[in-house]
C-alpha positions, 0 to 999 in steps of 0.5 A, a space after each residue: 285609689 289610694 292616690 286619689 284619696 290622698 289628693 282629695 284630702 290634700 285639696 280639702 285641707 288647703 282649699 276649703 277655707 281659702 279666701 274666706 273671712 274669719 267669723 270675727 270679720 263676719 256679720 249676719 243681716 237679720 232685718 232691713 227697714 226702709 224709711 223716708 225723711 221729711 225732705 224725701 231722702 231715703 233711709 235704710 236701717 240694718 239690724 245685724 248680728 256681729 260675731 265676737 268669737 265662737 260663741 259670743 255675738 252682739 246685735 246692732 242697728 245701723 242707719 244710712 241715708 241716700 238716693 237709692 237702695 244700694 247707695 245706702 247698702 254700700 254706706 252700711 258696708 263702710 260703717 260696719 267694716 265687716 263682710 255680710 253673709 248673703 240670704 240671711 234677712 228674716 224680715 223686710 220692714 217698710 214704714 207707713 210713710 215710706 209705703 205712701 211714698 212708693 216701694 217700686 225700688 224695693 221691689 226691683 232690688 229684691 227682684 234683681 239681686 239673686 243674693 236676696 232671701 225670697 222667704 223673707 217676711 214682709 210687713 209695714 210698720 206704723 212707726 219708723 222702722 229704725 225705731 222698731 228695729 232698735 227695740 230689745 227683742 223679748 223672745 228672740 235674738 233680734 227684732 227681725 226674728 221677733 216680728 217674723 215669729 209674731 206674724 207666722 204665729 198669727 196664722 192660728 188666729 184672726 184668719 190671718 193671711 199666709 202670703 207674707 214673704 217676698 215670693 208672695 209679695 211679687 205675686 200680689 204685685 205682678 198678677 193681674 187683678 191683685 193688690 199688695 196687702 201686708 201685715 201692719 204692725 205697731 209698737 205695743 208697750 215695749 214690743 210690737 203687735 199686729 194691728 191691721 193690714 196695709 193695702 197698696 195700689 200698685 206700689 203705693 200704700 193707700 190705706 190701712 184696715 183697722 184692727 177691729 175689722 181685720 179679722 173679718 176682712 181676713 175671713 173674706 179674703 183668705 183661703 183655708 184660714 183659722 181663727 176664733 169667732 164669738 157671738 153674743 146674745 142680749 144678756 151678755 151670754 156668749 158662744 166661742 167657736 174655733 173655726 176653719 174656713 173654706 172660700 169659694 168665689 163665683 163671678 157673674 157678668 150682667 149688662 157690663 156689671 160684675 157680680 162677685 159672690 163670696 161663699 164661706 163654709 166655716 167648720 167649727 167646734 165650741 170652745 166656750 158656751 157661756 149660755 143658759 144652763 138650761 140649754 143643753 147643746 143637743 144636736 137640734 140646739 146646735 143646728 139652731 145655733 148654726 142657722 142663727 149665727 150663720 145669718 148674723 155673720 153673713 150680715 156682719 160681713 156684708 156690712 163690712 164689705 159694703 163699707 170698704 167697697 164704697 169708701 175706697 173702691 179697692 179690691 181688698 177681698 182678692 176677688 178681681 183675679 177671678 174676673 180676670 180669669 173669666 174675662 181675660 187680661 185685656 179687660 183688667 182696666 174695665 174690671 178695676 174701674 168698675 169695682 166700686 160699682 160691682 155687686 158683692 154678695 156674701 154668704 156664710 155658713 157655719 157648721 158646728 162639728 163638735 160641742 167640745 164637751 168631754 163629759 155629758 
């Protein structure tokens, strides 16, 4: 037993770091951005951390151009002269123009390269990704971390989607009856903000949803989402609710026409009641408000659903997958071609669980 212990100790001492580069020769890629130039030349920007010594590091952004993903990656290695650590990418950023050009090569690169991090957050930027990644991060070491934290923290507001990493990216792309929909960010003062949703058809970006409509599209599309809803009356009084939504979708087929029924049950609590002082939030009053604002929200969501369906004819509500489940994969062409003519009916029910008051 003693001899075995000595052999193991000898192996650990002389082999644990053999062939490994020193920390000063190592870089960590935190973010990757993909752009395209006017002459259709591909461009990639790499935001990475370079270790100077044990507790000293620096951030840098290197941009390369080429005809393929890995040609640009190889050029990056020749420029930085440092070995990169696999699986460290926090954010994959795609510029709006690159998205319109097509991203099938980006999808393929992440699918084939086993060193890629499947938990990487994916987003689309209004500006060139090189410009975004070169910004100075406010609350993190890198802009990649800043963007990742921004998108993850937005889950608690605007009923934002949770499917924002590479694994979700693959699911949206490969599953029948679905479209890639990603957070859309843009420069805001000296940092960035989430300002909408980027919508793809197959591998090409076709349009973006405005910041004003994003909350309501999220509410129609996402499961178990959270956010705030504010309702106003005629004299500028308001009621603010913090909400948690539940969604149920039913599909009906009549005379080769598809009907999608989206049912939303929204549990809420009152966070601010800027209403007439004479109106106490009694149980009867809360029931009255539930009915009033349920009707108002249903009407508003129906108008938004009709607007986007008629303008783009693309399923941004993530409901076609239910039609595929009901009709079969062989009907996918029929489902997509007839989406613009399908009936989409929205029904929203608000349930106020708490008036929010501690003292009565």
